[in-house]
C-alpha positions as CSV (number, residue, x, y, z in Angstrom):
1,M,-1.4,-39.5,10.4
2,T,-3.2,-40.0,13.7
3,A,-6.9,-40.6,14.0
4,T,-7.4,-37.2,15.4
5,A,-5.6,-35.5,12.5
6,A,-7.6,-37.6,10.0
7,S,-10.9,-36.7,11.5
8,F,-10.0,-33.0,11.7
9,T,-9.0,-33.0,8.0
10,A,-12.2,-34.8,7.0
11,A,-14.3,-32.3,9.0
12,R,-12.5,-29.3,7.4
13,R,-13.3,-30.7,3.9
14,R,-17.0,-31.2,4.6
15,A,-17.5,-27.9,6.5
16,R,-17.8,-25.3,3.7
17,T,-19.6,-22.4,5.2
18,G,-19.4,-19.9,2.4
19,G,-16.8,-17.7,4.0
20,P,-14.9,-14.9,2.4
21,D,-12.5,-17.2,0.6
22,D,-15.2,-19.5,-0.8
23,G,-15.7,-19.0,-4.5
24,P,-15.8,-16.1,-6.9
25,K,-17.4,-13.0,-5.5
26,L,-18.2,-11.3,-8.9
27,L,-20.3,-14.3,-10.1
28,E,-22.1,-14.5,-6.8
29,H,-23.0,-10.8,-7.0
30,V,-24.1,-11.0,-10.6
31,L,-26.4,-14.0,-9.9
32,G,-27.8,-12.3,-6.8
33,W,-28.7,-9.1,-8.6
34,T,-30.1,-11.1,-11.5
35,L,-32.4,-13.0,-9.1
36,V,-33.5,-9.7,-7.6
37,I,-34.4,-8.3,-11.0
38,V,-36.3,-11.4,-12.1
39,V,-38.3,-11.4,-8.9
40,A,-39.1,-7.7,-9.3
41,M,-40.3,-8.3,-12.9
42,L,-42.4,-11.2,-11.8
43,V,-44.0,-9.2,-9.0
44,T,-44.7,-6.3,-11.5
45,Q,-46.2,-8.6,-14.1
46,L,-48.5,-10.3,-11.6
47,G,-49.6,-6.9,-10.3
48,L,-48.7,-7.8,-6.7
49,L,-47.2,-4.4,-6.0
């Protein structure tokens, strides 16, 4: 393995950008909507809206 190939491989391992093939989509959507609901309940309870 050349130095260039090694540095490219190391950079690819570090650069996780959250692209379309990065992790389970269902879990991400469920957690996202859960956060939205919790924030909405907090805003309602505090009377901010």
